[in-house]
C-alpha positions as CSV (number, residue, x, y, z in Angstrom):
1,M,101.5,31.8,-42.5
2,R,104.2,29.6,-43.9
3,K,107.1,31.7,-43.4
4,T,106.0,32.2,-40.0
5,T,105.5,28.9,-39.3
6,T,108.9,28.0,-40.3
7,S,110.5,31.1,-38.3
8,T,108.9,29.6,-35.1
9,I,110.5,26.5,-35.6
10,I,113.6,27.7,-35.7
11,C,112.7,29.8,-32.2
12,V,111.7,26.8,-30.4
13,L,114.4,24.6,-31.9
14,A,116.8,27.3,-30.6
15,L,115.4,27.4,-27.6
16,L,115.4,23.5,-27.0
17,L,119.2,23.2,-27.9
18,L,120.6,26.7,-26.1
19,P,117.8,27.4,-23.3
20,L,119.4,30.7,-22.9
21,T,119.9,32.4,-26.5
22,A,117.2,34.3,-27.4
23,C,114.8,34.2,-30.8
24,N,116.8,37.0,-32.3
25,N,120.0,36.7,-34.2
26,T,121.9,40.5,-34.1
27,D,125.1,38.7,-35.6
28,D,123.9,38.2,-39.1
29,S,128.1,37.2,-40.1
30,K,127.3,33.9,-38.5
31,E,123.8,32.9,-40.6
32,P,124.2,30.0,-42.7
33,L,124.5,30.6,-46.6
34,Y,121.1,28.9,-47.0
35,T,118.9,28.8,-43.4
36,L,116.7,26.1,-42.7
37,N,113.8,28.5,-43.5
38,D,115.6,28.9,-47.2
39,L,115.1,24.9,-47.3
40,L,112.3,24.9,-45.8
41,D,111.1,26.8,-48.6
42,I,112.7,24.9,-51.5
43,A,111.5,21.8,-50.6
44,H,108.1,23.4,-50.0
45,E,107.8,24.4,-53.9
46,R,108.9,20.8,-54.9
47,R,105.6,19.6,-52.8
48,L,103.1,21.7,-54.5
49,N,105.0,20.6,-58.1
50,I,104.4,17.0,-56.9
51,I,100.8,17.0,-55.7
52,A,100.0,19.0,-59.0
53,N,101.3,16.0,-60.8
54,R,99.4,13.3,-59.0
55,P,97.8,11.3,-61.4
56,D,94.1,11.4,-61.1
57,Y,92.7,8.2,-63.8
58,Q,90.5,5.8,-62.2
59,R,91.3,2.8,-63.8
60,L,93.9,1.1,-66.3
61,S,93.1,1.0,-70.0
62,Q,91.4,-2.4,-70.3
63,F,93.0,-4.4,-73.1
64,T,91.3,-7.2,-76.0
65,A,93.4,-8.6,-78.1
66,D,93.6,-12.6,-77.2
67,M,95.9,-15.1,-78.7
68,D,94.7,-18.2,-79.9
69,F,97.0,-20.4,-77.8
70,V,96.8,-18.6,-74.5
71,P,94.6,-20.7,-72.4
72,T,91.1,-19.5,-71.7
73,T,90.8,-21.4,-68.3
74,G,92.3,-20.8,-65.4
75,V,95.6,-22.2,-64.6
76,V,96.7,-23.7,-60.8
77,F,99.9,-23.7,-60.1
78,P,102.1,-27.3,-58.9
79,A,103.1,-25.7,-55.1
80,V,106.2,-27.7,-55.6
81,R,109.0,-28.5,-59.1
82,V,106.8,-31.2,-60.8
83,R,110.5,-32.3,-61.9
84,R,112.7,-34.4,-60.7
85,A,115.9,-32.3,-59.1
86,G,118.2,-34.6,-61.4
87,D,116.3,-33.8,-64.8
88,L,117.6,-30.7,-66.3
89,H,115.9,-31.2,-69.4
90,I,112.9,-30.8,-71.5
91,T,112.1,-30.9,-75.2
92,A,111.0,-27.9,-76.7
93,E,107.2,-28.8,-76.7
94,E,107.6,-28.6,-72.8
95,A,109.4,-25.4,-72.8
96,A,107.2,-24.0,-75.4
97,G,104.4,-25.2,-73.1
98,D,106.2,-23.2,-70.1
99,A,106.2,-19.8,-71.9
100,M,103.2,-19.9,-72.7
101,L,101.8,-19.9,-69.1
102,L,104.3,-17.4,-68.3
103,F,102.8,-15.4,-70.9
104,Y,99.2,-16.2,-69.8
105,V,99.9,-15.6,-66.2
106,M,101.7,-12.3,-66.7
107,R,98.4,-11.2,-69.1
108,Q,95.8,-12.0,-66.3
109,L,97.7,-11.2,-62.9
110,Y,101.1,-9.2,-63.4
111,G,99.9,-5.8,-62.0
112,P,102.4,-3.6,-64.5
113,Y,101.9,-6.0,-67.8
114,I,99.7,-2.8,-69.1
115,Y,102.6,-0.1,-67.6
116,F,105.7,-1.5,-69.8
117,G,102.9,-1.2,-73.1
118,G,100.4,-4.5,-72.7
119,D,99.5,-6.7,-75.7
120,D,101.3,-4.6,-78.4
121,V,105.2,-5.4,-76.0
122,F,104.5,-8.6,-74.8
123,V,102.8,-10.3,-78.1
124,P,105.5,-10.1,-80.1
125,I,108.4,-10.9,-77.5
126,F,106.9,-14.2,-76.9
127,D,106.3,-14.7,-80.7
128,T,109.8,-14.5,-80.9
129,I,110.7,-16.5,-77.5
130,V,108.7,-19.5,-78.9
131,D,110.1,-19.3,-82.4
132,E,113.8,-19.5,-80.9
133,I,112.6,-22.4,-78.2
134,M,111.1,-24.4,-81.3
135,A,114.3,-24.3,-83.0
136,F,116.3,-26.5,-80.6
137,G,115.0,-30.4,-80.0
138,E,115.7,-31.0,-76.2
139,M,116.7,-28.1,-74.3
140,A,118.5,-27.4,-70.9
141,T,116.2,-25.6,-68.3
142,L,118.9,-23.3,-68.4
143,D,118.7,-22.5,-72.1
144,L,115.3,-21.6,-71.0
145,H,115.8,-19.3,-68.4
146,L,118.5,-17.6,-70.5
147,I,116.0,-17.3,-73.3
148,L,113.4,-16.2,-71.1
149,V,115.2,-13.6,-69.8
150,N,117.2,-12.0,-72.6
151,N,114.0,-11.6,-74.4
152,L,112.2,-10.1,-71.4
153,D,114.9,-8.1,-69.8
154,P,115.0,-5.0,-71.7
155,V,111.3,-4.4,-71.0
156,I,110.8,-5.0,-68.1
157,R,112.1,-3.1,-65.2
158,D,110.8,-3.9,-62.2
159,N,113.0,-4.9,-59.1
160,H,109.7,-7.4,-57.4
161,F,109.7,-9.5,-60.7
162,M,112.4,-12.6,-59.9
163,L,112.3,-15.7,-62.4
164,G,114.3,-18.3,-61.4
165,T,117.4,-16.7,-60.3
166,M,117.1,-13.9,-62.0
167,S,115.6,-10.3,-60.9
168,F,115.0,-8.4,-63.5
169,S,115.8,-5.1,-61.5
170,V,117.3,-2.2,-62.6
171,N,119.7,0.8,-60.4
172,A,121.2,4.0,-60.3
173,I,124.7,4.2,-60.7
174,F,125.4,7.9,-59.6
175,H,128.5,10.1,-60.0
176,K,129.4,12.9,-57.9
177,S,131.4,15.5,-57.9
178,L,132.3,18.6,-54.8
179,V,132.5,21.4,-56.4
180,P,129.9,24.1,-54.6
181,F,127.4,26.3,-57.1
182,D,124.8,28.6,-55.2
183,R,121.5,29.3,-56.8
184,D,119.5,32.7,-57.5
185,E,117.4,35.1,-59.8
186,R,120.2,34.8,-62.3
187,G,120.3,30.9,-62.1
188,F,123.4,28.8,-60.8
189,I,127.0,30.5,-60.0
190,H,129.9,28.2,-59.4
191,R,130.7,29.5,-56.0
192,A,135.0,29.5,-56.9
193,S,134.6,32.2,-59.3
194,G,131.3,33.7,-59.1
195,L,130.2,33.7,-63.1
196,V,127.2,31.9,-64.1
197,V,126.5,29.0,-65.7
198,T,125.1,28.8,-69.1
199,E,125.3,25.2,-70.0
200,I,126.5,21.9,-68.7
201,E,126.9,19.8,-72.1
202,E,124.5,17.2,-72.6
203,H,122.5,17.5,-69.4
204,D,119.5,20.0,-68.3
205,M,121.5,21.4,-65.3
206,Y,118.6,22.2,-63.8
207,Y,118.3,17.9,-62.5
208,V,122.5,17.5,-62.6
209,L,122.7,20.4,-59.9
210,R,121.2,19.1,-56.4
211,L,120.3,21.1,-53.5
212,S,123.1,18.4,-51.2
213,M,125.5,18.9,-48.0
214,D,128.6,18.0,-46.5
215,E,129.2,16.2,-43.1
216,Q,129.3,19.8,-41.6
217,G,126.0,20.9,-42.7
218,D,127.2,23.5,-45.0
219,V,124.7,23.5,-48.0
220,F,125.1,24.1,-51.4
221,Y,124.4,23.0,-55.2
222,S,127.0,20.0,-56.5
223,P,127.0,17.9,-59.9
224,I,125.3,14.8,-59.4
225,V,124.4,12.2,-62.4
226,Y,123.0,8.3,-63.2
227,D,122.6,6.1,-65.3
228,L,120.4,3.2,-65.0
229,H,121.3,0.0,-64.6
230,T,120.2,-4.0,-65.1
231,P,122.4,-6.7,-63.8
232,I,123.6,-7.2,-67.5
233,G,124.6,-4.0,-68.2
234,L,128.2,-2.6,-68.1
235,I,129.1,-0.1,-65.4
236,D,131.0,3.3,-66.5
237,Q,132.8,3.8,-63.7
238,T,134.0,7.4,-64.6
239,R,132.2,10.9,-65.3
240,T,133.1,14.0,-66.7
241,I,131.0,17.1,-67.0
242,R,131.8,19.9,-69.3
243,V,130.0,23.1,-67.4
244,H,130.3,26.4,-69.5
245,M,130.0,30.0,-67.7
246,E,129.3,33.6,-68.9
247,D,132.5,34.4,-69.5
248,G,133.0,31.9,-72.3
249,S,134.8,29.7,-70.5
250,V,134.5,26.0,-69.9
251,I,135.2,24.1,-66.9
252,E,135.6,20.4,-67.1
253,L,133.8,18.8,-63.6
254,G,135.7,14.8,-63.3
255,L,132.6,12.9,-60.9
256,E,133.7,9.9,-58.9
257,R,131.1,7.1,-58.3
258,Y,129.0,7.0,-55.5
259,M,129.6,4.0,-53.3
260,P,126.3,3.3,-51.6
261,Q,127.5,2.3,-47.9
262,A,125.8,-0.8,-46.4
263,R,123.7,-0.6,-43.1
264,V,124.6,-2.7,-40.2
265,A,121.5,-4.1,-38.5
266,S,120.4,-2.6,-35.8
267,M,117.2,-3.0,-32.9
268,T,114.5,0.3,-33.3
269,R,114.9,2.5,-30.9
270,M,115.4,6.2,-29.9
271,W,117.8,8.6,-28.3
272,R,118.5,12.1,-28.1
273,V,121.9,14.3,-29.4
274,D,121.4,18.5,-28.0
275,G,117.6,17.6,-27.1
276,V,116.8,16.5,-30.8
277,P,115.0,13.4,-30.7
278,I,116.1,10.1,-33.6
279,M,114.3,7.0,-33.9
280,N,115.4,4.3,-36.3
281,I,113.4,1.0,-37.6
282,M,115.1,-0.5,-40.6
283,Q,112.1,-3.1,-41.3
284,M,108.4,-1.9,-41.4
285,G,106.4,-4.7,-39.8
286,N,102.7,-4.8,-39.8
287,P,101.3,-2.1,-37.5
288,D,98.3,-3.8,-36.8
289,A,99.6,-7.2,-35.7
290,V,100.0,-5.8,-31.7
291,L,99.9,-9.7,-31.0
292,S,102.9,-10.5,-33.3
293,T,106.5,-12.6,-32.3
294,R,107.6,-12.4,-35.5
295,R,110.8,-9.4,-34.4
296,R,109.8,-6.9,-36.5
297,D,106.3,-6.6,-35.8
298,V,107.8,-6.3,-31.7
299,E,109.7,-2.9,-33.7
300,T,106.9,-2.0,-34.8
301,Q,105.2,-2.0,-31.8
302,T,108.2,-0.4,-30.3
303,F,109.0,2.7,-33.2
304,L,104.6,3.0,-33.1
305,G,105.1,3.8,-29.1
306,F,107.5,6.7,-29.6
307,I,104.7,9.0,-30.7
308,D,103.4,10.1,-27.8
309,E,106.9,11.5,-26.3
310,L,107.0,13.0,-29.8
311,R,104.1,14.6,-30.1
312,D,104.9,18.5,-28.7
313,E,108.3,18.1,-29.8
314,P,109.6,20.6,-32.4
315,V,112.1,19.0,-34.5
316,F,112.6,14.7,-34.9
317,I,114.2,12.7,-36.5
318,I,113.4,9.0,-38.5
319,D,116.0,7.3,-40.1
320,L,114.9,4.7,-42.6
321,R,118.2,4.2,-43.7
322,G,118.7,0.6,-44.5
323,N,114.8,-0.6,-43.7
324,D,114.3,-2.9,-47.1
325,R,110.9,-4.6,-46.7
326,G,108.0,-5.0,-45.0
327,Y,104.4,-3.2,-44.9
328,I,103.5,-0.4,-46.4
329,T,100.6,0.7,-44.4
330,L,102.8,1.4,-41.2
331,G,104.0,4.7,-42.6
332,E,100.3,6.3,-43.3
333,H,99.5,4.5,-39.9
334,W,102.5,6.2,-38.1
335,L,101.9,9.6,-39.3
336,Y,98.2,9.1,-38.8
337,T,98.1,8.2,-35.1
338,L,100.9,11.2,-34.6
339,L,98.4,13.7,-36.1
340,G,95.2,12.5,-36.4
341,E,94.8,13.0,-40.2
342,S,95.4,11.1,-43.1
343,V,98.6,12.2,-45.0
344,P,98.5,10.4,-48.6
345,R,101.2,9.2,-50.8
346,N,101.7,10.7,-53.6
347,S,101.4,7.1,-55.6
348,L,98.1,5.7,-57.3
349,R,97.8,1.9,-56.1
350,V,95.8,0.4,-58.9
351,A,94.8,-3.3,-57.6
352,G,94.1,-6.7,-58.7
353,Y,94.8,-8.2,-62.1
354,A,96.5,-6.6,-65.1
355,R,93.1,-6.8,-66.9
356,Y,90.3,-5.4,-65.2
357,A,92.7,-3.3,-63.0
358,M,90.6,-0.7,-61.1
359,Q,92.0,2.4,-59.2
360,T,91.6,1.5,-55.3
361,S,92.8,4.9,-54.3
362,P,90.5,8.1,-53.4
363,I,90.8,10.9,-55.5
364,R,92.4,13.3,-52.6
365,D,92.6,17.6,-52.9
366,N,95.8,19.0,-53.9
367,H,96.4,20.2,-50.8
368,L,99.7,19.8,-48.6
369,V,98.8,18.3,-45.1
370,Q,99.9,20.7,-42.0
371,H,102.4,20.4,-39.5
372,D,103.5,22.9,-37.0
373,G,106.7,20.9,-36.0
374,L,109.8,19.8,-38.6
375,I,109.9,16.5,-39.1
376,I,113.1,15.4,-41.3
377,M,113.6,12.0,-42.3
378,L,116.6,10.1,-43.5
379,I,116.8,7.7,-46.4
380,D,119.3,5.9,-48.5
381,R,120.2,3.5,-51.7
382,S,119.1,0.5,-49.1
383,T,115.2,2.6,-48.7
384,S,112.7,0.3,-50.2
385,F,109.5,0.0,-51.4
386,A,107.4,-0.2,-47.4
387,A,110.0,2.6,-46.4
388,E,110.2,4.5,-49.9
389,A,106.2,4.8,-49.4
390,F,106.4,6.1,-45.8
391,A,109.2,8.7,-47.0
392,D,106.5,9.2,-50.1
393,H,103.7,10.5,-47.5
394,L,106.4,13.4,-46.1
395,F,106.6,15.2,-49.4
396,S,102.8,15.7,-49.1
397,M,103.2,17.3,-46.1
398,R,104.6,21.1,-44.8
399,N,107.6,21.4,-42.7
400,T,109.2,18.5,-43.8
401,L,113.0,17.7,-45.2
402,V,113.9,14.3,-46.2
403,I,117.5,14.4,-46.2
404,G,120.4,11.0,-47.6
405,Q,120.5,10.3,-50.7
406,N,118.1,8.7,-53.6
407,S,116.2,5.6,-52.4
408,N,116.3,2.1,-53.9
409,G,113.6,2.5,-56.4
410,S,111.7,-0.8,-55.9
411,H,107.8,0.8,-55.8
412,I,106.1,0.5,-59.2
413,T,104.5,-2.7,-58.4
414,S,103.7,-4.9,-55.1
415,V,105.6,-7.5,-53.5
416,H,103.6,-11.0,-54.0
417,D,102.6,-12.0,-50.8
418,Q,102.9,-15.7,-51.3
419,E,105.3,-17.5,-49.2
420,I,105.7,-20.4,-51.7
421,P,106.4,-18.8,-55.4
422,W,105.0,-20.3,-58.6
423,T,106.8,-23.2,-60.1
424,L,106.4,-23.6,-64.5
425,P,105.4,-26.9,-64.2
426,N,108.3,-28.2,-67.1
427,S,111.0,-26.6,-66.6
428,G,110.5,-26.2,-62.4
429,L,111.4,-22.5,-63.0
430,Q,110.3,-20.1,-59.9
431,L,108.4,-16.8,-60.2
432,R,107.4,-14.0,-58.5
433,F,105.7,-10.6,-59.3
434,G,103.6,-8.2,-57.4
435,D,99.9,-7.8,-59.1
436,A,99.7,-4.2,-58.7
437,V,100.7,-1.0,-60.1
438,F,101.5,2.4,-58.7
439,A,101.5,5.4,-60.3
440,H,103.3,8.1,-59.3
441,P,103.5,11.9,-60.6
442,E,105.5,12.8,-63.4
443,G,109.8,13.1,-62.4
444,H,109.1,12.0,-59.0
445,F,110.0,8.3,-59.0
446,A,111.4,5.8,-61.5
447,E,112.4,2.4,-60.5
448,G,115.8,1.8,-59.6
449,L,115.8,5.6,-59.3
450,G,113.8,6.1,-56.5
451,F,112.6,9.2,-54.4
452,A,115.2,11.9,-54.8
453,P,115.5,13.6,-51.0
454,D,115.5,17.7,-50.8
455,I,118.9,17.3,-49.5
456,W,121.6,15.2,-50.8
457,V,124.4,14.2,-48.3
458,H,127.7,13.8,-49.0
459,G,129.0,11.7,-46.7
460,D,126.8,10.6,-43.3
461,A,123.5,11.8,-43.6
462,L,122.8,11.5,-39.7
463,T,126.1,13.7,-39.3
464,A,124.8,16.7,-41.7
465,T,121.8,16.6,-40.9
466,L,122.5,17.4,-36.7
467,A,125.2,19.7,-38.1
468,L,122.6,21.6,-40.0
469,I,120.5,21.9,-37.1
470,D,123.4,23.3,-35.0
471,N,124.5,25.9,-37.6
472,N,120.8,27.0,-37.8
473,R,120.5,27.3,-33.3
474,D,120.3,31.6,-32.6
475,D,123.3,32.0,-31.1
């Protein structure tokens, strides 16, 4: 049935774009090496693997150890800094008090506390922090900040955790090559020589060689590698991989660093190219805020208003490139309004305090939601959090393609919704973090790495996608 459905998409698409053609391609020489049906089949197999690995536990393990110096009563944070603006020094005892308070709050309220190791990891870290602080007599608030950051940064990999001016962020740096490979029952084949790849030194070839596309819509497999870096880490600008072939030869491929292109902010709108609807939205507003005058909520209502026009479309494109914030509920709301059926994310949200965290997402059957038309979503390195959640819904559906580059990777926890951050009372250091944690299928998501697209694009994703559609018309 899936073959029939995807073939029907191609035929209807051909009629949409070229009304005078029929759905019977008689010139096989013009057929792309990888047809749209092939790409949908590959995407379908990936989705089956994702849902087979969905997390299914119902609660996080509760930890029981208590530290003697941890306060036993609730803590009320002052809403503003309590120290005078010109007072930049504090005593070691004041600094240690702030550090212990930070530990207490993280232990009780920080969603990923257990995810990053719980007491086994954080208790020794804060013991070290207190020891380092007490080696001072009086210290600058900057010294306290550096001690906290230097000790916590190796453990916390969370793009939503802020302490003072420091984000504990992690970011994948990608290196790529346009040298094309193909794949068949023999494995990966170097397109230029026709030789089968036997090994890529120090790498798993199945992770390095990605299904890719250029701006002409030509599809191939290309080498893409990445490293995860924190703001403190050094970035290596060069990469070389050694590819071994079946005849014993070795090809050295130089990979250039991928440099994400900044997106210019634009209003939410829908337009058509050769009959294909394209819509963009750059912030995810609250879908329930119908009367709100806030810009992103107004644009969200515009985005929701496109749905009626799209119900009978055989194919449409949602452009989420540059969409970096907003409400995580919009994607599910939008798809439910379109389909009349809830489309689950593949992540499991554990809400509430870390100490008593309970799973709140419903346990779901492992099936893909059916959709007869083709939905294509564009993502890039600026597609973050709520937009990433929207993309994750598409990995739970048939007949969908996610195209572009890896998303931002800010989805291990939520954004704390306080308008005013907490302030540590002695140092004045401000603190923000999320009180929930998201568990993802193994290999599907990593903080800083994001969600991988079905097709990695070398160049502009919209240009490439429109070329792909054009290349799959029946001529």
